[in-house]
C-alpha positions in Angstrom: 241.3 2.6 3.0 237.8 3.9 3.6 236.1 3.2 7.0 233.9 0.7 5.2 236.8 -1.2 3.8 238.5 -1.0 7.2 235.4 -2.5 8.8 235.4 -5.5 6.5 239.1 -6.0 7.0 239.0 -5.9 10.8 238.9 -9.1 12.9 235.4 -10.3 13.6 233.7 -11.9 16.5 230.8 -14.4 16.1 227.5 -12.5 15.5 224.7 -13.2 13.1 223.7 -12.3 10.5 227.0 -10.3 10.2 230.2 -10.7 12.2 230.8 -8.0 14.8 234.0 -6.3 13.7 236.5 -5.1 16.4 238.0 -1.8 15.3 241.1 0.0 16.3 240.3 3.4 18.1 241.4 5.5 15.1 239.2 3.5 12.7 236.3 3.8 15.1 236.8 7.6 15.4 236.9 7.9 11.6 233.6 6.1 11.0 231.5 9.3 10.7 233.7 10.5 7.9 232.3 7.9 5.5 229.2 9.4 3.9 227.8 6.0 3.1 227.6 4.9 6.8 224.7 5.7 9.1 224.6 5.2 12.8 221.6 3.2 14.0 222.6 2.6 17.6 225.5 2.8 20.1 225.8 1.0 23.4 228.4 -0.8 25.5 229.3 -3.7 27.8 231.9 -3.8 30.5 234.9 -3.9 28.2 233.8 -2.6 24.8 231.6 0.1 23.1 229.4 -1.2 20.3 227.7 0.5 17.3 225.3 -0.7 14.7 225.8 0.9 11.3 223.9 0.8 8.1 225.9 0.7 4.9 223.7 2.6 2.4 225.6 1.3 -0.6 224.4 -2.3 -0.2 222.0 -2.1 2.7 224.2 -4.2 5.0 223.8 -3.8 8.7 227.2 -3.8 10.4 227.9 -4.3 14.1 231.2 -2.9 15.2 233.1 -2.6 18.5 236.0 -0.8 20.0 237.9 -1.6 23.2 237.2 0.6 26.3 240.6 1.7 27.6 240.8 2.9 31.2 237.1 3.7 31.1 237.2 5.6 27.8 236.5 5.3 24.1 236.5 7.7 21.2 233.4 9.9 20.8 231.3 9.8 17.7 229.1 12.8 18.6 229.3 16.1 16.7 231.1 19.4 17.6 228.1 21.7 18.1 229.7 24.6 16.4 231.0 26.4 19.5 228.0 25.9 21.7 229.4 24.9 25.1 227.4 22.2 26.8 227.9 21.7 30.5 229.8 18.6 31.6 228.6 16.0 33.9 226.9 17.6 36.9 228.7 17.4 40.2 227.0 15.3 42.8 225.7 17.0 45.9 226.6 14.1 48.2 228.0 10.6 48.3 230.6 9.6 45.8 233.0 12.1 44.2 232.7 12.8 40.5 234.6 10.4 38.3 238.0 11.6 37.2 238.4 13.0 33.7 238.9 10.2 31.1 242.5 9.7 30.1 243.6 10.5 26.6 243.5 7.6 24.1 246.3 6.5 22.0 244.5 7.8 18.9 242.7 11.2 19.3 239.1 11.1 18.0 238.5 13.0 14.8 235.8 15.4 13.9 232.4 13.8 13.7 229.3 14.1 11.6 227.0 12.0 13.8 225.2 14.3 16.2 222.8 11.6 17.1 225.5 9.7 18.9 225.4 12.3 21.7 222.4 10.8 23.4 223.8 7.3 23.1 227.1 8.4 24.7 225.3 10.0 27.6 223.3 6.8 28.1 226.5 4.7 28.0 228.1 7.0 30.6 225.0 6.6 32.9 224.7 2.8 32.6 228.3 1.6 32.2 230.4 4.6 33.4 232.4 4.7 30.1 233.4 8.2 28.9 233.2 9.2 25.3 236.5 11.1 24.8 235.9 14.2 22.8 232.2 14.3 23.4 230.8 17.8 24.0 228.0 16.7 26.3 228.4 14.4 29.3 225.5 15.5 31.4 223.3 12.7 32.9 220.7 11.3 30.6 218.8 8.4 32.1 220.2 8.9 35.6 218.1 11.5 37.4 219.9 11.0 40.7 217.3 8.6 42.1 219.0 5.2 41.5 220.3 3.1 44.4 223.5 2.7 42.4 225.2 4.7 39.7 226.6 2.8 36.6 224.3 -0.2 37.3 225.6 -2.2 34.3 229.3 -1.7 35.2 231.3 -4.6 36.6 231.4 -2.6 39.8 228.3 -0.3 40.2 229.0 3.0 41.9 227.4 4.5 45.0 224.2 6.6 44.7 224.5 10.4 44.0 222.0 13.2 44.1 221.7 15.1 40.8 220.4 18.7 40.5 216.7 19.1 40.2 215.3 20.4 37.9 217.7 18.7 35.4 220.4 20.8 33.8 219.7 22.2 30.3 221.9 24.1 27.9 222.5 27.6 29.2 222.4 30.9 27.3 223.2 34.2 28.9 222.0 36.3 26.0 219.6 39.1 27.1 216.1 39.1 25.9 215.7 35.3 25.8 213.1 33.3 27.6 212.9 29.5 28.4 209.6 27.7 28.1 209.4 24.3 29.8 207.0 21.7 28.4 206.5 18.6 30.5 207.5 16.2 31.8 203.9 15.9 33.0 201.3 17.4 30.8 197.5 17.9 30.9 196.8 14.5 29.2 197.8 10.9 29.8 201.0 10.3 27.9 204.6 9.4 28.2 206.7 11.8 30.4 209.3 13.9 28.6 210.7 17.4 29.2 211.0 19.7 26.2 212.7 23.0 26.9 212.3 25.8 24.4 214.5 28.9 24.3 212.6 31.8 22.8 213.1 35.2 21.5 209.6 36.6 21.4 207.6 33.7 19.8 210.5 32.3 17.8 212.2 29.1 18.9 216.0 29.5 19.0 216.7 26.2 20.7 214.8 23.1 21.6 216.2 20.5 24.0 214.6 17.4 25.2 215.3 15.5 28.4 214.0 11.9 28.9 214.7 9.2 31.4 211.5 9.7 33.5 210.2 6.3 32.5 213.4 4.4 33.0 212.6 0.8 34.0 216.1 -0.8 34.2 215.1 -3.2 31.3 218.7 -4.1 30.3 219.5 -5.2 33.8 216.3 -7.1 34.2 217.1 -9.2 31.1 220.4 -10.5 32.4 220.5 -14.1 33.3 217.1 -14.9 31.9 216.2 -17.1 29.0 214.8 -15.3 25.9 211.4 -16.8 26.5 211.3 -15.5 30.1 212.7 -12.1 29.0 210.1 -11.6 26.3 207.6 -10.4 28.8 209.8 -7.4 29.7 210.4 -6.7 26.0 206.6 -6.6 25.3 206.2 -3.9 27.9 209.0 -1.6 26.8 206.7 0.5 24.7 203.0 -0.2 24.6 202.3 1.1 21.2 205.0 -1.1 19.7 204.6 -4.2 21.9 204.4 -6.5 18.8 207.3 -4.8 17.0 209.7 -4.8 20.0 208.8 -8.5 20.7 209.4 -9.3 17.0 212.8 -7.6 16.9 213.8 -9.4 20.1 212.5 -12.8 18.8 214.5 -12.2 15.5 217.7 -11.5 17.5 217.2 -14.6 19.7 216.4 -16.9 16.7 219.3 -15.7 14.7 221.7 -16.1 17.6 220.6 -19.7 18.2 219.9 -20.6 14.6 216.3 -21.5 15.5 214.0 -20.0 12.8 210.3 -19.7 13.6 207.9 -22.0 11.6 206.1 -20.5 8.5 202.6 -20.2 10.2 204.2 -18.3 13.1 206.0 -16.0 10.7 202.8 -15.2 8.9 200.8 -14.6 12.0 203.5 -12.4 13.4 203.4 -10.3 10.3 199.6 -10.0 10.6 199.9 -8.8 14.2 202.6 -6.3 13.2 200.5 -4.9 10.4 197.4 -4.6 12.7 199.6 -2.8 15.2 201.0 -0.4 12.5 197.5 0.5 11.2 196.1 1.0 14.7 199.2 3.1 15.6 198.8 5.3 12.6 195.1 5.8 13.3 195.9 6.7 16.9 198.6 9.2 15.8 196.2 10.8 13.3 193.4 11.1 15.9 195.8 12.9 18.2 196.8 15.3 15.4 193.1 15.9 14.5 192.4 16.7 18.2 195.2 19.3 18.1 193.7 20.8 15.0 190.1 20.6 16.3 189.2 18.4 13.4 186.4 16.4 15.1 185.1 14.5 12.0 188.6 13.2 11.0 189.6 12.5 14.6 186.4 10.7 15.3 186.6 8.5 12.3 190.2 7.5 13.1 189.3 6.7 16.7 186.4 4.6 15.5 188.4 2.4 13.2 191.3 2.2 15.7 188.8 0.8 18.2 187.4 -1.7 15.8 190.8 -3.0 15.0 191.7 -3.3 18.7 188.5 -5.2 19.4 189.2 -7.5 16.4 192.8 -8.1 17.8 191.3 -9.0 21.1 189.0 -11.6 19.5 191.8 -13.0 17.4 194.7 -12.9 19.9 193.1 -12.4 23.3 194.6 -9.0 24.0 193.8 -5.6 22.5 197.6 -4.9 22.0 198.4 -8.5 21.2 200.8 -8.4 24.1 202.9 -11.6 24.8 201.9 -13.4 21.6 205.2 -13.0 19.8 207.8 -15.1 21.6 211.3 -16.2 20.6 210.8 -19.3 18.4 207.3 -18.3 17.1 204.1 -17.3 18.7 202.5 -18.3 22.0 199.3 -19.9 20.5 197.4 -20.0 17.2 194.8 -17.4 16.2 191.5 -18.0 18.0 188.5 -19.5 16.2 186.6 -16.7 14.5 189.6 -14.5 14.7 190.3 -14.4 11.0 186.7 -13.3 10.3 186.8 -10.6 13.0 190.0 -9.1 11.6 188.6 -9.3 8.0 185.5 -7.3 9.1 187.4 -4.6 10.8 189.8 -4.3 7.9 187.0 -4.1 5.4 185.2 -1.3 7.3 188.4 0.7 7.3 189.0 0.0 3.6 185.5 1.3 2.8 186.1 4.4 4.9 189.6 5.2 3.5 188.4 7.5 0.6 186.5 9.7 3.1 189.5 9.7 5.5 191.7 10.8 2.6 189.4 13.6 1.6 189.3 14.9 5.2 193.1 14.6 5.5 193.6 16.6 2.3 191.7 19.5 3.9 193.9 19.3 7.0 197.1 19.0 5.0 196.7 22.6 3.8 197.0 23.8 7.5 200.1 21.7 8.0 202.2 22.8 5.1 205.7 23.9 6.0 205.4 23.0 9.7 208.2 20.8 11.1 209.9 20.3 7.7 212.6 17.6 7.6 215.1 17.8 4.7 216.4 14.7 3.1 219.9 15.5 4.4 218.7 15.8 8.0 216.8 12.5 7.7 219.9 10.8 6.4 222.2 12.3 9.0 220.1 10.8 11.9 219.1 7.6 10.0 215.5 8.7 10.5 213.1 5.9 9.7 209.4 5.3 9.9 206.8 7.7 8.6 209.0 10.8 9.3 212.0 9.4 7.4 210.1 8.1 4.4 208.0 11.3 4.1 211.4 13.1 3.9 212.5 10.9 1.0 214.6 8.3 2.9 213.6 5.1 1.3 214.2 2.7 4.2 211.8 0.2 5.8 213.0 -2.6 8.0 210.3 -5.0 6.7 212.4 -5.5 3.6 215.0 -7.2 5.8 212.9 -10.1 7.2 210.2 -12.6 6.1 207.5 -12.9 4.9 207.5 -9.4 3.2 209.6 -10.2 0.2 207.2 -13.0 -0.7 204.3 -10.6 -0.5 205.7 -8.3 -3.1 206.4 -5.6 -0.5 208.0 -2.3 -1.6 209.0 0.7 0.4 206.6 3.6 0.1 208.4 6.9 0.3 207.1 10.5 -0.2 208.8 13.7 -1.0 207.3 16.2 1.5 209.1 16.2 4.8 206.7 18.6 6.6 203.7 17.7 8.8 201.5 17.6 5.8 203.8 15.1 4.1 203.8 12.9 7.2 200.0 13.0 7.3 199.9 11.8 3.6 202.5 9.2 4.3 200.5 7.7 7.2 197.4 7.3 5.1 199.4 5.8 2.3 201.0 3.3 4.7 197.6 2.4 6.1 196.4 1.6 2.5 199.6 -0.4 2.0 199.1 -2.4 5.2 195.5 -3.2 4.3 196.8 -4.8 1.1 199.5 -6.8 3.1 197.0 -8.0 5.7 194.6 -9.2 3.0 197.4 -11.2 1.4 198.5 -12.7 4.7 194.9 -13.7 5.6 194.3 -15.3 2.2 197.3 -17.5 2.4 198.0 -18.5 6.0 200.1 -21.6 6.0 199.5 -24.6 8.3 201.9 -26.0 10.7 203.5 -25.5 14.1 203.2 -22.4 16.2 206.8 -22.3 17.7 210.0 -24.2 18.0 212.3 -24.5 21.1 215.4 -22.4 21.1 218.7 -24.2 21.2 220.5 -23.6 24.6 223.7 -22.3 22.9 226.0 -19.3 23.2 225.9 -16.7 20.4 225.1 -13.2 19.3 222.3 -11.9 17.1 220.9 -8.7 15.7 217.2 -8.5 14.9 214.9 -5.8 13.6 211.3 -5.0 13.0 209.3 -2.1 11.7 207.0 -0.4 14.3 204.4 2.3 13.7 207.0 5.0 14.4 210.0 3.4 12.7 212.7 0.7 12.7 213.5 -1.1 15.9 216.9 -2.9 16.4 217.7 -5.5 19.1 221.2 -6.9 19.9 221.4 -10.0 22.1 224.3 -12.0 23.5 223.6 -15.4 24.9 225.7 -17.6 27.2 224.5 -21.2 27.0 220.9 -20.0 26.4 220.8 -17.3 29.0 221.0 -13.6 28.2 224.5 -12.2 29.1 223.9 -8.7 27.5 221.4 -6.9 25.4 220.5 -3.6 23.8 217.2 -2.4 22.5 217.1 0.5 20.0 213.7 2.3 19.7 212.8 4.7 16.9 212.7 7.6 19.5 216.5 7.7 19.5 216.3 9.3 16.0 212.9 11.0 16.2 213.6 13.2 19.3 216.9 14.8 18.0 215.3 15.4 14.6 212.3 17.1 16.3 214.7 19.3 18.2 216.4 20.3 15.0 213.2 21.1 13.1 211.8 23.2 15.9 214.6 25.7 15.4 213.3 28.9 13.9 209.7 27.7 14.2 207.0 29.6 16.1 206.2 28.6 19.6 202.5 27.9 18.8 203.7 25.3 16.3 205.6 23.3 18.9 202.7 21.0 19.8 201.9 20.3 16.2 205.5 19.4 15.5 205.7 17.2 18.6 202.4 15.4 17.7 203.3 15.1 14.0 206.5 13.2 14.8 204.7 11.0 17.4 207.6 11.3 19.8 207.9 8.1 22.0 209.6 8.2 25.4 209.3 4.8 27.0 211.3 2.8 24.5 214.2 5.3 24.8 214.1 5.4 28.5 214.9 1.7 28.6 
């Protein structure tokens, strides 16, 4: 029996749109051996570890779980080929280090999901569960500044003091140098620490450390209604406020069987497409600034600003924050909003040929930089511009309305380097212009929102953001949030960026980082 067959044969717990299957430890440990399965997310609660998988044979999204036994569960992370990562850092004061996890009844098997490593470190920080067989148990979100360790555990632990600066992978080879980039840089941006190990100007290893923007979102959501919690979701990552709010709303609506009305669905899609276009233009302007391409960067900044102003006229906020809520939208589009959006979109449509010509000249300078192979994109379930430019034909918009009715199809390229991502972004801007026009031409009438049923249930929702697919899992207890997890595209983008930086030149590091559009806030939770 293959892992996929074992999943469908396992007992299920109520979750929508697919039952959440509870697996035996040996089946869980064997999941990475199935080449058709991809890991989207991994998280936990006090008694189980959970994973969200994509079955590439039929496109099904499968939530699965395994029991946590004596604080341990089988690891899904990869053996790093002999590289010895340090284990969890010993605290300087306060509580003693947790004891080693006991052996499970079924030993974990070899894994092919290296992207699970970051999730497993996060689970250890927040819930205290240990991934048995994992090769890296260093702190991830916990930088030794929390009032309690394991804040989501049934019994949070006492505070500890972690080493500062944070612990990175060690290498005693002579002649190597380490170059720290961040977490604070010379421009306003999200904090993240990227450590490059160099021989001369060649990058031998790249390792990222995040957690500097940790907000405690998962704990803040507990005990709140989905409507009240939506304000925290909208502030998880500012450049994807609509997309995160949409994925959260989808999860709440699916869990309570309370679908949003048609007009709200259409206006949500309009806001999401405006956010995607503005996000692509913003990313292109940052790339142009790195390349000192003033004409291209100035044009991108101009049209991004026109879109933001149109969004403010239509929805009262430049980022359209707090407009998408569980059950629909907070209010209807403002009078004159449709016309303002149409004008901004038309100006961008008229300027697109010139932008394309300028981008073609820049693409020559980006060829071969930060190349992602189709195999690497598939291994990390890389979505968004980076994944589609590498040939991975996946777009979360195909999974929810109203895109099927708009004749939506996934646009995928074949060049996985920075030049390919540049072309992909411009192609997706043109595609979004078509979608927004179709939405504006056929806005349905009707209600803006519906009340959510105060019931218990679980739901998985998704949305497509400017940087990739977002997944939210929500468990409700009589209408109140009992547990949640929010998966941002950065969980896949950062590890892939680490991989493609290997064997690159140090002067290319900023171009690679900017080309991927690496987000921190959504990963930091």
